[in-house]
A tleap script that builds the chain and sets N, CA, C and O, in Angstrom:
source leaprc.protein.ff14SB
mol = sequence {
  NMET SER ILE SER THR HIE VAL LEU ASP THR
  ALA LEU GLY ARG PRO ALA ALA GLY VAL PRO
  VAL THR LEU GLU ARG GLN GLU SER GLY GLN
  TRP VAL THR LEU GLY GLY GLY PRO THR ASP
  ALA ASP GLY ARG GLN LYS THR LEU LEU GLY
  THR ALA SER LEU ASP ALA GLY GLU TYR ARG
  ILE THR PHE GLU LEU ALA ALA TYR GLN ALA
  ARG GLN GLY VAL GLN GLY PHE TYR PRO ARG
  ALA SER ILE GLU PHE THR VAL THR GLU ALA
  GLY ALA HIE HIE HIE VAL PRO LEU LEU VAL
  SER PRO PHE GLY TYR SER THR TYR ARG GLY
  CSER
}
set mol.1.N position { 38.215 -28.128 7.937 }
set mol.1.CA position { 38.829 -29.302 7.353 }
set mol.1.C position { 37.848 -29.946 6.385 }
set mol.1.O position { 37.899 -29.656 5.190 }
set mol.2.N position { 36.939 -30.828 6.870 }
set mol.2.CA position { 36.015 -31.469 5.941 }
set mol.2.C position { 34.701 -31.818 6.630 }
set mol.2.O position { 34.584 -31.811 7.855 }
set mol.3.N position { 33.732 -32.119 5.795 }
set mol.3.CA position { 32.426 -32.532 6.289 }
set mol.3.C position { 31.893 -33.607 5.350 }
set mol.3.O position { 32.083 -33.539 4.136 }
set mol.4.N position { 31.227 -34.596 5.931 }
set mol.4.CA position { 30.654 -35.674 5.126 }
set mol.4.C position { 29.334 -36.101 5.738 }
set mol.4.O position { 29.001 -35.735 6.865 }
set mol.5.N position { 28.591 -36.883 4.970 }
set mol.5.CA position { 27.336 -37.429 5.472 }
set mol.5.C position { 27.153 -38.832 4.907 }
set mol.5.O position { 27.809 -39.230 3.944 }
set mol.6.N position { 26.255 -39.555 5.528 }
set mol.6.CA position { 25.957 -40.931 5.143 }
set mol.6.C position { 24.478 -41.124 5.407 }
set mol.6.O position { 24.024 -40.887 6.526 }
set mol.7.N position { 23.715 -41.547 4.414 }
set mol.7.CA position { 22.274 -41.750 4.574 }
set mol.7.C position { 21.991 -43.247 4.537 }
set mol.7.O position { 22.337 -43.936 3.578 }
set mol.8.N position { 21.360 -43.731 5.592 }
set mol.8.CA position { 20.988 -45.138 5.684 }
set mol.8.C position { 19.477 -45.262 5.759 }
set mol.8.O position { 18.829 -44.579 6.551 }
set mol.9.N position { 18.925 -46.125 4.943 }
set mol.9.CA position { 17.485 -46.389 4.932 }
set mol.9.C position { 17.227 -47.513 5.934 }
set mol.9.O position { 17.496 -48.679 5.648 }
set mol.10.N position { 16.710 -47.160 7.099 }
set mol.10.CA position { 16.512 -48.162 8.153 }
set mol.10.C position { 15.337 -49.089 7.855 }
set mol.10.O position { 15.281 -50.196 8.391 }
set mol.11.N position { 14.414 -48.667 7.026 }
set mol.11.CA position { 13.280 -49.527 6.669 }
set mol.11.C position { 13.735 -50.655 5.745 }
set mol.11.O position { 13.222 -51.772 5.821 }
set mol.12.N position { 14.702 -50.358 4.872 }
set mol.12.CA position { 15.194 -51.359 3.929 }
set mol.12.C position { 16.492 -52.021 4.392 }
set mol.12.O position { 16.904 -53.046 3.848 }
set mol.13.N position { 17.131 -51.426 5.404 }
set mol.13.CA position { 18.372 -51.990 5.918 }
set mol.13.C position { 19.544 -51.863 4.984 }
set mol.13.O position { 20.384 -52.760 4.906 }
set mol.14.N position { 19.612 -50.722 4.250 }
set mol.14.CA position { 20.718 -50.524 3.316 }
set mol.14.C position { 20.968 -49.028 3.100 }
set mol.14.O position { 20.144 -48.197 3.481 }
set mol.15.N position { 22.110 -48.691 2.488 }
set mol.15.CA position { 22.394 -47.285 2.196 }
set mol.15.C position { 21.354 -46.697 1.256 }
set mol.15.O position { 20.780 -47.399 0.423 }
set mol.16.N position { 21.123 -45.407 1.400 }
set mol.16.CA position { 20.179 -44.685 0.536 }
set mol.16.C position { 20.977 -43.978 -0.555 }
set mol.16.O position { 21.537 -42.905 -0.329 }
set mol.17.N position { 21.024 -44.579 -1.726 }
set mol.17.CA position { 21.775 -44.024 -2.856 }
set mol.17.C position { 20.919 -43.018 -3.623 }
set mol.17.O position { 19.705 -43.179 -3.747 }
set mol.18.N position { 21.577 -41.979 -4.134 }
set mol.18.CA position { 20.897 -41.021 -4.996 }
set mol.18.C position { 20.075 -39.967 -4.281 }
set mol.18.O position { 19.230 -39.327 -4.907 }
set mol.19.N position { 20.297 -39.766 -2.981 }
set mol.19.CA position { 19.569 -38.723 -2.242 }
set mol.19.C position { 20.287 -37.394 -2.475 }
set mol.19.O position { 21.461 -37.274 -2.125 }
set mol.20.N position { 19.619 -36.392 -3.056 }
set mol.20.CA position { 20.249 -35.084 -3.225 }
set mol.20.C position { 20.482 -34.423 -1.860 }
set mol.20.O position { 19.584 -34.375 -1.020 }
set mol.21.N position { 21.703 -33.915 -1.657 }
set mol.21.CA position { 22.100 -33.298 -0.393 }
set mol.21.C position { 22.676 -31.923 -0.691 }
set mol.21.O position { 23.436 -31.757 -1.646 }
set mol.22.N position { 22.314 -30.927 0.132 }
set mol.22.CA position { 22.835 -29.571 -0.007 }
set mol.22.C position { 23.402 -29.108 1.321 }
set mol.22.O position { 22.787 -29.326 2.365 }
set mol.23.N position { 24.564 -28.473 1.300 }
set mol.23.CA position { 25.177 -27.892 2.488 }
set mol.23.C position { 25.136 -26.380 2.374 }
set mol.23.O position { 25.513 -25.811 1.349 }
set mol.24.N position { 24.671 -25.729 3.448 }
set mol.24.CA position { 24.610 -24.270 3.493 }
set mol.24.C position { 25.261 -23.771 4.769 }
set mol.24.O position { 25.348 -24.496 5.759 }
set mol.25.N position { 25.722 -22.516 4.738 }
set mol.25.CA position { 26.273 -21.853 5.924 }
set mol.25.C position { 25.495 -20.556 6.162 }
set mol.25.O position { 25.131 -19.855 5.218 }
set mol.26.N position { 25.251 -20.256 7.412 }
set mol.26.CA position { 24.571 -19.023 7.789 }
set mol.26.C position { 25.576 -17.870 7.718 }
set mol.26.O position { 26.615 -17.892 8.377 }
set mol.27.N position { 25.246 -16.866 6.906 }
set mol.27.CA position { 26.096 -15.683 6.761 }
set mol.27.C position { 25.221 -14.442 6.782 }
set mol.27.O position { 24.393 -14.244 5.892 }
set mol.28.N position { 25.404 -13.605 7.800 }
set mol.28.CA position { 24.644 -12.352 7.936 }
set mol.28.C position { 23.142 -12.585 7.862 }
set mol.28.O position { 22.425 -11.817 7.221 }
set mol.29.N position { 22.661 -13.647 8.519 }
set mol.29.CA position { 21.229 -13.924 8.570 }
set mol.29.C position { 20.657 -14.616 7.344 }
set mol.29.O position { 19.445 -14.815 7.261 }
set mol.30.N position { 21.505 -14.986 6.389 }
set mol.30.CA position { 21.063 -15.656 5.162 }
set mol.30.C position { 21.759 -17.008 5.045 }
set mol.30.O position { 22.903 -17.163 5.473 }
set mol.31.N position { 21.066 -17.982 4.466 }
set mol.31.CA position { 21.689 -19.274 4.174 }
set mol.31.C position { 22.355 -19.197 2.805 }
set mol.31.O position { 21.713 -18.864 1.809 }
set mol.32.N position { 23.648 -19.509 2.766 }
set mol.32.CA position { 24.439 -19.475 1.536 }
set mol.32.C position { 24.841 -20.907 1.186 }
set mol.32.O position { 25.435 -21.603 2.009 }
set mol.33.N position { 24.524 -21.342 -0.018 }
set mol.33.CA position { 24.847 -22.701 -0.447 }
set mol.33.C position { 26.341 -22.832 -0.695 }
set mol.33.O position { 26.940 -22.029 -1.412 }
set mol.34.N position { 26.935 -23.863 -0.088 }
set mol.34.CA position { 28.364 -24.140 -0.258 }
set mol.34.C position { 28.616 -25.261 -1.251 }
set mol.34.O position { 29.634 -25.266 -1.943 }
set mol.35.N position { 27.690 -26.211 -1.323 }
set mol.35.CA position { 27.880 -27.331 -2.223 }
set mol.35.C position { 26.827 -28.388 -2.024 }
set mol.35.O position { 25.888 -28.214 -1.247 }
set mol.36.N position { 26.990 -29.479 -2.728 }
set mol.36.CA position { 26.030 -30.562 -2.600 }
set mol.36.C position { 26.170 -31.552 -3.726 }
set mol.36.O position { 27.091 -31.485 -4.540 }
set mol.37.N position { 25.233 -32.469 -3.749 }
set mol.37.CA position { 25.218 -33.507 -4.765 }
set mol.37.C position { 24.527 -34.725 -4.210 }
set mol.37.O position { 24.173 -34.755 -3.031 }
set mol.38.N position { 24.327 -35.735 -5.044 }
set mol.38.CA position { 23.628 -36.941 -4.589 }
set mol.38.C position { 24.542 -37.865 -3.789 }
set mol.38.O position { 25.763 -37.844 -3.948 }
set mol.39.N position { 23.935 -38.667 -2.935 }
set mol.39.CA position { 24.701 -39.694 -2.236 }
set mol.39.C position { 25.112 -40.772 -3.236 }
set mol.39.O position { 24.414 -41.020 -4.219 }
set mol.40.N position { 26.252 -41.409 -2.974 }
set mol.40.CA position { 26.752 -42.447 -3.869 }
set mol.40.C position { 26.071 -43.792 -3.577 }
set mol.40.O position { 25.131 -43.851 -2.784 }
set mol.41.N position { 26.534 -44.849 -4.203 }
set mol.41.CA position { 25.922 -46.174 -4.047 }
set mol.41.C position { 25.974 -46.675 -2.616 }
set mol.41.O position { 25.174 -47.524 -2.223 }
set mol.42.N position { 26.926 -46.148 -1.821 }
set mol.42.CA position { 27.041 -46.530 -0.415 }
set mol.42.C position { 26.309 -45.548 0.496 }
set mol.42.O position { 26.449 -45.618 1.717 }
set mol.43.N position { 25.525 -44.628 -0.090 }
set mol.43.CA position { 24.766 -43.653 0.683 }
set mol.43.C position { 25.596 -42.501 1.212 }
set mol.43.O position { 25.139 -41.758 2.082 }
set mol.44.N position { 26.806 -42.339 0.704 }
set mol.44.CA position { 27.714 -41.311 1.224 }
set mol.44.C position { 27.817 -40.111 0.277 }
set mol.44.O position { 27.685 -40.236 -0.941 }
set mol.45.N position { 28.056 -38.959 0.880 }
set mol.45.CA position { 28.327 -37.729 0.135 }
set mol.45.C position { 29.529 -37.094 0.827 }
set mol.45.O position { 29.424 -36.626 1.961 }
set mol.46.N position { 30.668 -37.080 0.141 }
set mol.46.CA position { 31.922 -36.625 0.743 }
set mol.46.C position { 32.422 -35.295 0.193 }
set mol.46.O position { 33.446 -34.787 0.650 }
set mol.47.N position { 31.719 -34.722 -0.780 }
set mol.47.CA position { 32.216 -33.510 -1.442 }
set mol.47.C position { 31.288 -32.318 -1.215 }
set mol.47.O position { 31.104 -31.492 -2.108 }
set mol.48.N position { 30.711 -32.233 -0.036 }
set mol.48.CA position { 29.742 -31.171 0.246 }
set mol.48.C position { 30.339 -29.770 0.226 }
set mol.48.O position { 29.659 -28.818 -0.157 }
set mol.49.N position { 31.584 -29.630 0.627 }
set mol.49.CA position { 32.186 -28.304 0.711 }
set mol.49.C position { 32.651 -27.751 -0.621 }
set mol.49.O position { 32.834 -26.540 -0.750 }
set mol.50.N position { 32.840 -28.581 -1.590 }
set mol.50.CA position { 33.403 -28.081 -2.841 }
set mol.50.C position { 34.771 -27.502 -2.551 }
set mol.50.O position { 35.628 -28.196 -2.004 }
set mol.51.N position { 34.998 -26.243 -2.905 }
set mol.51.CA position { 36.287 -25.597 -2.664 }
set mol.51.C position { 36.286 -24.736 -1.399 }
set mol.51.O position { 37.310 -24.146 -1.055 }
set mol.52.N position { 35.152 -24.658 -0.707 }
set mol.52.CA position { 35.062 -23.830 0.506 }
set mol.52.C position { 35.779 -24.513 1.666 }
set mol.52.O position { 36.060 -25.711 1.620 }
set mol.53.N position { 36.070 -23.738 2.702 }
set mol.53.CA position { 36.662 -24.300 3.914 }
set mol.53.C position { 35.587 -24.373 4.992 }
set mol.53.O position { 34.629 -23.599 4.985 }
set mol.54.N position { 35.758 -25.304 5.909 }
set mol.54.CA position { 34.806 -25.479 7.001 }
set mol.54.C position { 35.242 -24.591 8.154 }
set mol.54.O position { 36.092 -24.971 8.959 }
set mol.55.N position { 34.651 -23.406 8.226 }
set mol.55.CA position { 34.941 -22.451 9.285 }
set mol.55.C position { 33.948 -22.636 10.425 }
set mol.55.O position { 32.912 -23.280 10.257 }
set mol.56.N position { 34.268 -22.069 11.583 }
set mol.56.CA position { 33.319 -22.077 12.691 }
set mol.56.C position { 32.071 -21.318 12.259 }
set mol.56.O position { 32.160 -20.317 11.549 }
set mol.57.N position { 30.906 -21.800 12.693 }
set mol.57.CA position { 29.659 -21.134 12.351 }
set mol.57.C position { 28.498 -22.097 12.323 }
set mol.57.O position { 28.627 -23.259 12.706 }
set mol.58.N position { 27.358 -21.603 11.864 }
set mol.58.CA position { 26.144 -22.416 11.773 }
set mol.58.C position { 25.971 -22.931 10.355 }
set mol.58.O position { 26.142 -22.199 9.380 }
set mol.59.N position { 25.623 -24.221 10.264 }
set mol.59.CA position { 25.470 -24.888 8.985 }
set mol.59.C position { 24.128 -25.613 8.930 }
set mol.59.O position { 23.495 -25.880 9.952 }
set mol.60.N position { 23.718 -25.922 7.697 }
set mol.60.CA position { 22.498 -26.709 7.487 }
set mol.60.C position { 22.739 -27.674 6.338 }
set mol.60.O position { 23.210 -27.294 5.266 }
set mol.61.N position { 22.402 -28.940 6.593 }
set mol.61.CA position { 22.407 -29.952 5.539 }
set mol.61.C position { 20.955 -30.305 5.259 }
set mol.61.O position { 20.200 -30.613 6.181 }
set mol.62.N position { 20.561 -30.262 3.988 }
set mol.62.CA position { 19.201 -30.622 3.601 }
set mol.62.C position { 19.253 -31.847 2.698 }
set mol.62.O position { 20.003 -31.893 1.723 }
set mol.63.N position { 18.444 -32.824 3.043 }
set mol.63.CA position { 18.333 -34.072 2.296 }
set mol.63.C position { 16.970 -34.094 1.620 }
set mol.63.O position { 15.945 -34.031 2.298 }
set mol.64.N position { 16.943 -34.182 0.301 }
set mol.64.CA position { 15.694 -34.245 -0.455 }
set mol.64.C position { 15.258 -35.710 -0.513 }
set mol.64.O position { 15.789 -36.491 -1.303 }
set mol.65.N position { 14.301 -36.071 0.318 }
set mol.65.CA position { 13.910 -37.470 0.485 }
set mol.65.C position { 12.796 -37.933 -0.447 }
set mol.65.O position { 12.709 -39.124 -0.743 }
set mol.66.N position { 11.948 -37.032 -0.914 }
set mol.66.CA position { 10.755 -37.423 -1.682 }
set mol.66.C position { 11.092 -38.227 -2.933 }
set mol.66.O position { 10.480 -39.267 -3.176 }
set mol.67.N position { 12.045 -37.768 -3.723 }
set mol.67.CA position { 12.394 -38.477 -4.960 }
set mol.67.C position { 12.992 -39.843 -4.641 }
set mol.67.O position { 12.689 -40.827 -5.315 }
set mol.68.N position { 13.845 -39.906 -3.608 }
set mol.68.CA position { 14.421 -41.194 -3.209 }
set mol.68.C position { 13.309 -42.169 -2.804 }
set mol.68.O position { 13.296 -43.321 -3.236 }
set mol.69.N position { 12.387 -41.696 -1.976 }
set mol.69.CA position { 11.302 -42.563 -1.515 }
set mol.69.C position { 10.413 -43.000 -2.676 }
set mol.69.O position { 9.959 -44.144 -2.711 }
set mol.70.N position { 10.166 -42.111 -3.616 }
set mol.70.CA position { 9.353 -42.470 -4.781 }
set mol.70.C position { 10.024 -43.587 -5.581 }
set mol.70.O position { 9.349 -44.495 -6.066 }
set mol.71.N position { 11.364 -43.519 -5.720 }
set mol.71.CA position { 12.084 -44.581 -6.435 }
set mol.71.C position { 11.983 -45.926 -5.712 }
set mol.71.O position { 12.100 -46.982 -6.334 }
set mol.72.N position { 11.766 -45.877 -4.403 }
set mol.72.CA position { 11.617 -47.104 -3.625 }
set mol.72.C position { 10.159 -47.585 -3.614 }
set mol.72.O position { 9.851 -48.633 -3.047 }
set mol.73.N position { 9.261 -46.806 -4.251 }
set mol.73.CA position { 7.846 -47.162 -4.270 }
set mol.73.C position { 7.158 -46.872 -2.948 }
set mol.73.O position { 6.185 -47.532 -2.580 }
set mol.74.N position { 7.676 -45.874 -2.236 }
set mol.74.CA position { 7.174 -45.539 -0.901 }
set mol.74.C position { 6.659 -44.104 -0.894 }
set mol.74.O position { 7.287 -43.204 -1.451 }
set mol.75.N position { 5.513 -43.903 -0.258 }
set mol.75.CA position { 5.015 -42.549 -0.022 }
set mol.75.C position { 5.414 -42.175 1.400 }
set mol.75.O position { 4.770 -42.594 2.362 }
set mol.76.N position { 6.475 -41.388 1.530 }
set mol.76.CA position { 6.969 -40.991 2.847 }
set mol.76.C position { 6.219 -39.797 3.400 }
set mol.76.O position { 5.493 -39.112 2.680 }
set mol.77.N position { 6.402 -39.560 4.674 }
set mol.77.CA position { 5.767 -38.439 5.360 }
set mol.77.C position { 6.608 -37.162 5.257 }
set mol.77.O position { 6.061 -36.061 5.199 }
set mol.78.N position { 7.933 -37.311 5.235 }
set mol.78.CA position { 8.840 -36.168 5.191 }
set mol.78.C position { 9.457 -36.041 3.791 }
set mol.78.O position { 10.250 -36.895 3.395 }
set mol.79.N position { 9.109 -35.001 3.044 }
set mol.79.CA position { 9.699 -34.832 1.715 }
set mol.79.C position { 11.178 -34.439 1.777 }
set mol.79.O position { 11.928 -34.652 0.824 }
set mol.80.N position { 11.577 -33.873 2.893 }
set mol.80.CA position { 12.984 -33.505 3.086 }
set mol.80.C position { 13.292 -33.470 4.569 }
set mol.80.O position { 12.394 -33.369 5.404 }
set mol.81.N position { 14.571 -33.554 4.882 }
set mol.81.CA position { 15.047 -33.426 6.263 }
set mol.81.C position { 16.160 -32.391 6.264 }
set mol.81.O position { 17.115 -32.499 5.496 }
set mol.82.N position { 16.038 -31.398 7.117 }
set mol.82.CA position { 17.072 -30.376 7.256 }
set mol.82.C position { 17.642 -30.455 8.662 }
set mol.82.O position { 16.906 -30.491 9.648 }
set mol.83.N position { 18.967 -30.483 8.735 }
set mol.83.CA position { 19.662 -30.576 10.010 }
set mol.83.C position { 20.536 -29.339 10.149 }
set mol.83.O position { 21.417 -29.099 9.323 }
set mol.84.N position { 20.295 -28.555 11.191 }
set mol.84.CA position { 21.123 -27.394 11.474 }
set mol.84.C position { 22.059 -27.744 12.620 }
set mol.84.O position { 21.657 -28.379 13.595 }
set mol.85.N position { 23.304 -27.325 12.491 }
set mol.85.CA position { 24.297 -27.640 13.508 }
set mol.85.C position { 25.347 -26.539 13.561 }
set mol.85.O position { 25.475 -25.738 12.635 }
set mol.86.N position { 26.101 -26.513 14.664 }
set mol.86.CA position { 27.127 -25.504 14.880 }
set mol.86.C position { 28.501 -26.137 14.858 }
set mol.86.O position { 28.750 -27.116 15.561 }
set mol.87.N position { 29.389 -25.585 14.057 }
set mol.87.CA position { 30.777 -26.017 14.017 }
set mol.87.C position { 31.581 -25.082 14.904 }
set mol.87.O position { 31.637 -23.876 14.664 }
set mol.88.N position { 32.200 -25.643 15.926 }
set mol.88.CA position { 33.069 -24.855 16.810 }
set mol.88.C position { 34.538 -25.212 16.607 }
set mol.88.O position { 35.425 -24.433 16.956 }
set mol.89.N position { 34.794 -26.391 16.042 }
set mol.89.CA position { 36.154 -26.859 15.783 }
set mol.89.C position { 36.397 -26.846 14.274 }
set mol.89.O position { 36.208 -27.856 13.596 }
set mol.90.N position { 36.813 -25.708 13.766 }
set mol.90.CA position { 36.968 -25.558 12.323 }
set mol.90.C position { 37.971 -26.543 11.740 }
set mol.90.O position { 37.833 -26.922 10.577 }
set mol.91.N position { 38.971 -26.970 12.495 }
set mol.91.CA position { 39.986 -27.866 11.974 }
set mol.91.C position { 39.625 -29.334 12.037 }
set mol.91.O position { 40.385 -30.172 11.551 }
set mol.92.N position { 38.487 -29.671 12.620 }
set mol.92.CA position { 38.112 -31.075 12.805 }
set mol.92.C position { 37.226 -31.568 11.656 }
set mol.92.O position { 36.549 -30.786 10.989 }
set mol.93.N position { 37.254 -32.888 11.449 }
set mol.93.CA position { 36.334 -33.493 10.492 }
set mol.93.C position { 34.958 -33.594 11.145 }
set mol.93.O position { 34.853 -33.953 12.318 }
set mol.94.N position { 33.912 -33.281 10.398 }
set mol.94.CA position { 32.536 -33.371 10.890 }
set mol.94.C position { 31.766 -34.336 9.995 }
set mol.94.O position { 31.741 -34.187 8.773 }
set mol.95.N position { 31.147 -35.318 10.618 }
set mol.95.CA position { 30.345 -36.302 9.889 }
set mol.95.C position { 28.933 -36.234 10.450 }
set mol.95.O position { 28.727 -36.400 11.652 }
set mol.96.N position { 27.952 -35.987 9.570 }
set mol.96.CA position { 26.552 -35.818 9.982 }
set mol.96.C position { 25.713 -36.872 9.267 }
set mol.96.O position { 25.217 -36.620 8.169 }
set mol.97.N position { 25.544 -38.059 9.876 }
set mol.97.CA position { 24.760 -39.117 9.256 }
set mol.97.C position { 23.255 -38.895 9.423 }
set mol.97.O position { 22.807 -38.187 10.325 }
set mol.98.N position { 22.497 -39.517 8.533 }
set mol.98.CA position { 21.041 -39.461 8.613 }
set mol.98.C position { 20.497 -40.877 8.464 }
set mol.98.O position { 20.837 -41.586 7.517 }
set mol.99.N position { 19.655 -41.281 9.401 }
set mol.99.CA position { 18.941 -42.553 9.330 }
set mol.99.C position { 17.511 -42.218 8.934 }
set mol.99.O position { 16.861 -41.417 9.604 }
set mol.100.N position { 17.009 -42.816 7.854 }
set mol.100.CA position { 15.678 -42.469 7.351 }
set mol.100.C position { 14.785 -43.696 7.244 }
set mol.100.O position { 15.248 -44.819 7.042 }
set mol.101.N position { 13.503 -43.444 7.385 }
set mol.101.CA position { 12.455 -44.414 7.084 }
set mol.101.C position { 11.287 -43.587 6.553 }
set mol.101.O position { 11.341 -42.360 6.629 }
set mol.102.N position { 10.249 -44.197 6.025 }
set mol.102.CA position { 9.162 -43.406 5.463 }
set mol.102.C position { 8.478 -42.462 6.466 }
set mol.102.O position { 7.903 -41.449 6.066 }
set mol.103.N position { 8.536 -42.785 7.748 }
set mol.103.CA position { 7.794 -41.979 8.716 }
set mol.103.C position { 8.647 -41.424 9.841 }
set mol.103.O position { 8.123 -41.066 10.896 }
set mol.104.N position { 9.954 -41.348 9.631 }
set mol.104.CA position { 10.819 -40.772 10.645 }
set mol.104.C position { 12.247 -40.671 10.169 }
set mol.104.O position { 12.638 -41.289 9.179 }
set mol.105.N position { 13.029 -39.873 10.900 }
set mol.105.CA position { 14.450 -39.786 10.646 }
set mol.105.C position { 15.172 -39.410 11.934 }
set mol.105.O position { 14.585 -38.847 12.858 }
set mol.106.N position { 16.463 -39.739 11.969 }
set mol.106.CA position { 17.287 -39.480 13.142 }
set mol.106.C position { 18.680 -39.133 12.680 }
set mol.106.O position { 19.103 -39.550 11.602 }
set mol.107.N position { 19.400 -38.370 13.491 }
set mol.107.CA position { 20.760 -37.990 13.155 }
set mol.107.C position { 21.588 -37.917 14.421 }
set mol.107.O position { 21.057 -37.954 15.531 }
set mol.108.N position { 22.893 -37.812 14.242 }
set mol.108.CA position { 23.826 -37.683 15.355 }
set mol.108.C position { 25.143 -37.177 14.784 }
set mol.108.O position { 25.340 -37.177 13.569 }
set mol.109.N position { 26.047 -36.743 15.663 }
set mol.109.CA position { 27.376 -36.344 15.173 }
set mol.109.C position { 28.230 -37.601 15.114 }
set mol.109.O position { 28.516 -38.227 16.134 }
set mol.110.N position { 28.620 -37.949 13.924 }
set mol.110.CA position { 29.424 -39.144 13.721 }
set mol.110.C position { 30.910 -38.823 13.753 }
set mol.110.O position { 31.317 -37.715 14.101 }
set mol.111.N position { 31.703 -39.810 13.386 }
set mol.111.CA position { 33.157 -39.619 13.389 }
set mol.111.C position { 33.734 -39.911 12.014 }
set mol.111.O position { 34.944 -39.805 11.817 }
savepdb mol mol.pdb
quit
């Protein structure tokens, strides 16, 4: 069905706009890029799949944090965050949020 993400900067208490995000799927032992793009002004990226469908399997979302942190005038510890997860319900919506700060990040399965 669909997949989305939302990046929140917990150090600043606001959405993280302009974070480049890439979605990949594991196919025959290789990561294949499905889509991506920057987060919008509300820190959301809703078009990760492009024209692909969300099938059961292993996926990875990578958030390029270094450029975002540099724009905030911050030298962060993590230049990027990659989250690998398994989709077992191909027909369900999957939301994978990321909470970031210069020295840590956290994620969970959202709704």
